[in-house]
C-alpha positions as CSV (number, residue, x, y, z in Angstrom):
1,M,-46.2,-58.6,-7.3
2,K,-47.0,-55.8,-4.9
3,K,-49.9,-56.5,-2.5
4,S,-52.0,-53.9,-1.0
5,N,-52.9,-53.4,2.6
6,H,-56.4,-54.7,1.7
7,D,-54.7,-58.1,0.8
8,L,-52.8,-57.9,4.0
9,D,-56.0,-57.1,6.1
10,I,-57.6,-60.2,4.5
11,L,-54.6,-62.3,5.5
12,L,-54.4,-61.1,8.9
13,S,-58.1,-62.0,9.4
14,R,-57.4,-65.6,8.4
15,F,-54.4,-65.6,10.9
16,Q,-56.9,-64.9,13.8
17,Q,-58.6,-68.4,13.1
18,L,-55.3,-70.3,13.2
19,K,-53.5,-72.2,16.1
20,L,-49.8,-73.1,15.9
21,L,-47.7,-75.3,18.1
22,V,-44.1,-74.3,18.2
23,V,-41.5,-76.6,19.3
24,G,-37.6,-75.9,19.6
25,D,-34.7,-74.4,21.4
26,V,-35.7,-71.2,23.5
27,M,-33.6,-68.7,25.2
28,I,-33.6,-65.2,26.8
29,D,-32.2,-62.4,24.6
30,R,-30.8,-60.0,26.9
31,Y,-29.5,-56.5,26.1
32,L,-27.1,-54.2,28.0
33,L,-27.7,-50.7,26.5
34,G,-25.6,-47.5,26.7
35,S,-23.4,-45.3,24.7
36,V,-19.7,-45.0,23.9
37,S,-17.7,-41.8,23.6
38,R,-14.2,-43.0,24.5
39,I,-11.6,-45.9,24.3
40,S,-10.4,-47.5,27.4
41,P,-6.8,-46.5,28.7
42,E,-6.3,-50.0,29.8
43,A,-6.8,-51.8,26.4
44,P,-8.0,-50.8,22.9
45,V,-11.5,-51.4,23.6
46,P,-14.5,-48.9,23.9
47,V,-15.8,-48.0,27.2
48,M,-19.7,-48.2,27.3
49,Q,-21.5,-46.0,29.7
50,Y,-24.3,-48.3,30.9
51,E,-27.8,-46.9,30.7
52,S,-30.2,-49.8,30.9
53,S,-30.9,-53.4,30.3
54,E,-33.7,-55.5,28.7
55,S,-34.8,-59.1,28.3
56,R,-36.9,-60.6,25.5
57,P,-38.0,-64.0,24.7
58,G,-35.6,-65.5,22.2
59,G,-35.3,-68.6,19.8
60,A,-38.3,-70.5,19.4
61,A,-40.0,-68.3,21.9
62,N,-39.6,-65.1,19.5
63,V,-41.3,-67.3,16.9
64,A,-44.2,-68.0,19.2
65,L,-44.3,-64.3,20.0
66,N,-44.3,-63.4,16.3
67,I,-47.2,-65.7,15.8
68,H,-49.1,-64.3,18.7
69,E,-48.4,-60.6,17.7
70,L,-49.8,-61.5,14.2
71,G,-53.1,-62.4,15.7
72,A,-53.0,-66.2,15.9
73,T,-53.1,-68.7,18.8
74,A,-49.4,-69.6,19.7
75,R,-48.5,-72.5,21.9
76,L,-44.9,-73.2,22.9
77,C,-43.3,-76.5,23.7
78,S,-39.5,-76.6,25.1
79,I,-37.2,-77.1,27.9
80,V,-35.5,-74.7,30.2
81,G,-33.4,-75.0,33.4
82,E,-34.6,-75.0,37.0
83,E,-32.4,-72.1,38.0
84,E,-33.3,-68.4,38.4
85,E,-33.0,-67.7,34.5
86,G,-35.5,-70.5,33.9
87,Q,-38.0,-68.8,36.0
88,Q,-37.1,-65.3,34.4
89,F,-37.9,-67.1,31.1
90,I,-41.3,-68.3,32.3
91,D,-42.0,-64.7,33.6
92,L,-40.9,-63.2,30.2
93,L,-43.6,-65.5,28.3
94,K,-46.2,-64.4,30.8
95,S,-45.5,-60.7,30.4
96,H,-46.0,-61.1,26.7
97,K,-49.2,-63.2,27.4
98,L,-47.8,-66.5,26.0
99,N,-48.9,-69.7,27.4
100,T,-46.4,-71.5,29.7
101,D,-48.2,-74.8,30.5
102,H,-45.9,-76.9,28.2
103,I,-42.6,-75.4,29.2
104,I,-40.6,-78.3,30.9
105,R,-38.2,-77.4,33.7
106,S,-35.1,-79.6,33.9
107,K,-32.3,-80.1,36.4
108,E,-30.1,-81.5,33.7
109,R,-29.9,-78.3,31.7
110,I,-29.3,-74.4,32.0
111,T,-31.5,-71.8,30.4
112,T,-29.7,-70.3,27.3
113,V,-29.0,-66.7,27.7
114,K,-27.6,-64.5,24.9
115,T,-26.5,-61.1,26.3
116,R,-25.7,-58.3,23.7
117,V,-23.8,-55.3,24.7
118,M,-25.1,-52.5,22.6
119,A,-24.1,-48.8,22.0
120,G,-27.2,-47.3,20.4
121,A,-27.8,-49.7,17.4
122,Q,-24.2,-50.8,17.4
123,H,-23.4,-54.5,18.6
124,L,-20.2,-54.1,20.6
125,L,-20.0,-57.9,22.2
126,R,-22.3,-61.0,22.6
127,V,-21.9,-63.3,25.6
128,D,-23.6,-66.7,25.2
129,R,-24.4,-68.8,28.5
130,E,-25.7,-72.3,27.2
131,V,-25.3,-76.0,26.9
132,N,-26.0,-77.5,23.5
133,H,-26.0,-81.4,24.3
134,D,-28.9,-83.3,23.3
135,L,-31.8,-83.8,25.6
136,S,-31.6,-87.2,27.8
137,T,-34.1,-89.8,27.1
138,D,-36.2,-88.7,30.2
139,E,-36.2,-85.2,28.8
140,I,-37.3,-86.3,25.3
141,D,-40.1,-88.3,26.9
142,M,-41.3,-85.3,29.0
143,L,-41.2,-83.0,26.0
144,F,-43.0,-85.4,23.7
145,A,-45.8,-85.8,26.3
146,A,-46.1,-82.0,26.5
147,I,-46.4,-82.0,22.7
148,T,-49.0,-84.7,22.4
149,S,-50.9,-82.9,25.4
150,C,-50.9,-79.7,23.6
151,V,-52.1,-81.1,20.3
152,E,-55.0,-82.9,22.2
153,E,-55.9,-79.5,23.9
154,I,-55.8,-77.1,20.9
155,N,-55.7,-79.3,17.7
156,P,-53.3,-77.1,16.1
157,D,-53.3,-76.2,12.3
158,A,-49.8,-76.5,12.0
159,M,-46.5,-77.5,14.0
160,L,-43.4,-75.3,13.6
161,L,-40.2,-76.7,14.4
162,Q,-37.4,-74.0,15.3
163,D,-33.9,-75.4,15.6
164,Y,-30.9,-73.8,16.8
165,N,-28.8,-76.7,17.4
166,K,-29.1,-76.3,21.3
167,G,-30.0,-79.8,21.7
168,V,-33.9,-79.9,22.1
169,L,-34.6,-81.0,18.6
170,T,-32.7,-84.3,18.7
171,G,-33.0,-86.8,16.0
172,E,-35.1,-89.0,18.1
173,L,-37.6,-86.3,19.0
174,I,-37.8,-85.1,15.3
175,S,-38.7,-88.4,14.2
176,K,-41.4,-88.8,16.8
177,I,-43.0,-85.4,16.2
178,C,-43.0,-85.9,12.4
179,G,-44.6,-89.2,12.8
180,F,-47.1,-88.1,15.1
181,A,-48.0,-85.1,12.9
182,Q,-48.5,-87.3,9.9
183,E,-50.8,-89.5,11.9
184,H,-52.9,-86.6,12.9
185,N,-52.7,-84.8,9.5
186,I,-51.0,-81.7,10.9
187,M,-48.8,-79.6,8.7
188,V,-45.1,-79.2,9.8
189,S,-42.9,-76.3,9.0
190,V,-39.2,-76.3,9.8
191,D,-36.4,-73.7,10.2
192,P,-33.5,-76.1,10.3
193,K,-29.9,-75.6,11.5
194,F,-26.8,-77.6,10.4
195,N,-26.7,-80.7,12.7
196,S,-30.4,-82.2,12.1
197,F,-30.9,-80.8,8.6
198,F,-31.8,-84.1,7.0
199,D,-33.7,-85.5,9.9
200,F,-36.9,-83.6,9.3
201,R,-38.6,-86.2,7.0
202,G,-42.1,-85.6,5.8
203,A,-42.1,-81.9,6.7
204,N,-44.6,-79.7,4.6
205,L,-42.4,-76.6,4.4
206,F,-38.6,-76.4,4.9
207,K,-36.8,-73.1,5.3
208,P,-33.0,-73.1,5.4
209,N,-30.9,-70.0,4.9
210,L,-28.3,-70.1,1.9
211,L,-25.4,-70.9,4.4
212,E,-27.3,-73.7,5.8
213,L,-28.4,-75.1,2.3
214,R,-24.8,-74.8,0.9
215,A,-23.3,-77.0,4.0
216,A,-26.1,-79.5,3.4
217,V,-25.8,-80.5,-0.2
218,P,-22.8,-82.1,-2.0
219,F,-22.4,-79.5,-4.8
220,I,-21.9,-75.8,-5.1
221,V,-25.0,-73.6,-4.8
222,E,-25.0,-70.1,-6.6
223,I,-27.7,-67.5,-6.3
224,S,-29.5,-68.4,-9.3
225,E,-32.9,-69.9,-9.9
226,Q,-31.3,-73.0,-11.8
227,S,-28.7,-73.6,-9.1
228,L,-31.1,-73.1,-6.3
229,A,-33.8,-75.3,-8.0
230,K,-31.2,-78.2,-8.2
231,A,-30.6,-77.7,-4.5
232,A,-34.1,-77.6,-3.5
233,S,-34.8,-80.8,-5.6
234,Y,-32.1,-82.5,-3.6
235,V,-33.6,-81.4,-0.4
236,R,-37.2,-82.4,-1.4
237,E,-36.1,-85.7,-2.5
238,K,-34.2,-86.3,0.8
239,L,-37.1,-85.0,3.1
240,Q,-40.2,-85.8,0.9
241,C,-41.2,-82.2,1.7
242,E,-43.5,-80.0,-0.5
243,L,-42.3,-76.5,-0.4
244,V,-38.6,-75.4,0.1
245,L,-37.9,-71.7,0.9
246,V,-34.3,-70.3,1.1
247,T,-33.7,-67.0,2.6
248,L,-30.9,-65.3,0.7
249,A,-30.1,-62.2,3.0
250,D,-30.0,-59.1,0.9
251,R,-30.9,-60.9,-2.4
252,G,-34.4,-61.9,-1.2
253,I,-36.0,-65.4,-1.0
254,F,-36.2,-68.3,-3.2
255,Y,-39.1,-70.8,-3.3
256,D,-39.7,-74.1,-5.2
257,D,-42.6,-76.5,-4.9
258,G,-41.5,-79.0,-7.4
259,S,-43.1,-77.1,-10.3
260,V,-42.3,-73.6,-9.8
261,S,-39.0,-72.1,-8.9
262,R,-38.4,-68.4,-8.4
263,I,-36.2,-65.8,-6.5
264,L,-38.2,-62.8,-5.2
265,P,-36.0,-59.9,-4.7
266,A,-35.3,-58.3,-1.4
267,H,-37.5,-55.2,-0.3
268,K,-35.5,-52.0,-0.2
269,R,-35.1,-51.1,3.4
270,A,-32.7,-49.3,5.9
271,I,-31.1,-52.4,7.5
272,R,-30.2,-51.8,11.2
273,D,-30.1,-55.5,12.5
274,V,-30.7,-58.7,11.1
275,C,-31.1,-60.5,14.4
276,G,-34.5,-62.2,14.6
277,A,-35.4,-61.9,10.9
278,G,-35.1,-65.8,10.2
279,D,-37.7,-66.1,13.0
280,T,-40.2,-63.7,11.5
281,V,-39.8,-65.4,8.1
282,I,-40.6,-68.9,9.3
283,S,-43.5,-67.3,11.4
284,V,-45.2,-65.6,8.5
285,A,-44.5,-68.5,6.1
286,T,-46.0,-71.1,8.2
287,L,-48.9,-68.8,9.0
288,V,-49.7,-68.1,5.3
289,A,-49.2,-71.7,4.4
290,A,-51.8,-72.7,7.3
291,A,-54.2,-70.1,5.9
292,K,-53.9,-72.1,2.5
293,G,-51.9,-69.4,0.6
294,S,-50.0,-70.1,-2.5
295,P,-46.4,-70.9,-2.6
296,E,-45.8,-67.4,-4.1
297,E,-47.9,-65.8,-1.5
298,I,-45.9,-67.7,1.3
299,A,-42.7,-66.4,-0.1
300,Y,-44.0,-62.8,-0.8
301,W,-45.4,-62.0,2.6
302,S,-42.4,-63.8,4.6
303,N,-39.9,-62.1,2.6
304,L,-41.6,-58.6,3.4
305,G,-42.0,-59.5,7.0
306,G,-38.4,-60.6,7.4
307,S,-37.2,-57.3,5.8
308,I,-39.5,-55.1,7.9
309,I,-37.8,-56.4,11.2
310,C,-34.3,-55.7,9.8
311,E,-35.1,-51.9,10.3
312,Y,-35.3,-52.3,14.1
313,P,-32.3,-53.0,16.6
314,G,-32.3,-56.1,18.5
315,V,-34.8,-59.0,18.3
316,V,-38.2,-57.7,17.6
317,P,-41.3,-59.7,16.9
318,L,-43.4,-58.7,13.8
319,S,-46.9,-57.1,15.0
320,K,-50.0,-56.6,12.8
321,E,-49.4,-52.8,13.0
322,L,-45.6,-53.0,11.8
323,F,-46.5,-55.4,9.1
324,K,-49.1,-52.8,7.7
325,M,-46.7,-49.8,8.2
326,G,-44.0,-51.9,6.3
327,N,-46.2,-52.8,3.4
328,V,-45.5,-49.8,1.4
């Protein structure tokens, strides 16, 4: 099912007409970069010679950045803290030309920061600064008001819910969003995590990874079309969703729309880092679905996009240029 760059050009031109609203947990992905040439005399750990540092939009913000880089209009709704890191996050969005009008600042939370210590492309350590308790009732009300305001402003073609289990997508908020989307005939796509897996009732597109799927269903799931189709049927019945995509790491991607079930193999790539691949997969899948692509096209292009990102260290968005370069 190889697609040409002509096919990709047509798809990218369709993306330019689309407007997507992204809701979910956001964070700063921070990198401390350097090189290692010796082991510490104080403990059996490497000594990294610091060279530079870098911060990037992470979590649902990376999803919004993927959508923006692929030519569509992206709006982001989420909550960060009122501390210095919250302002740094706002400034990061602005530096990437992402709209910040619907980011809520809250005294009740801190801004999630994931700090990765890296020697070249090698991860040495990750340090997380975060809270993961659910939003308060007041925060839910503020965020839902921001979501409805954004919908009124841009009339999105799709809403993408990106869950990292950091407390933003609570069961109550998910129910409000999905009900609101159904009332306004807006497509909903979901990248779920473990805690709220079966709360996204009525979603159109649902994309767990294999680990999340295995944890959610009450039977063993093997990497075979028959086994995955059984699990997808269970999920679709629970959620009343239309399309289930399951990322299978180096085995590719599986899709099931109730009539067709198929595994598309992974693209051969020099894998350097899998961070952010899931963000890219749900971004591309949602865009292709909103552009009225078929289930096979949704699976094919999102599978390709995710594999391209794995060639780059750290969390990197998929640009139009990277997409074209990787479509070989």
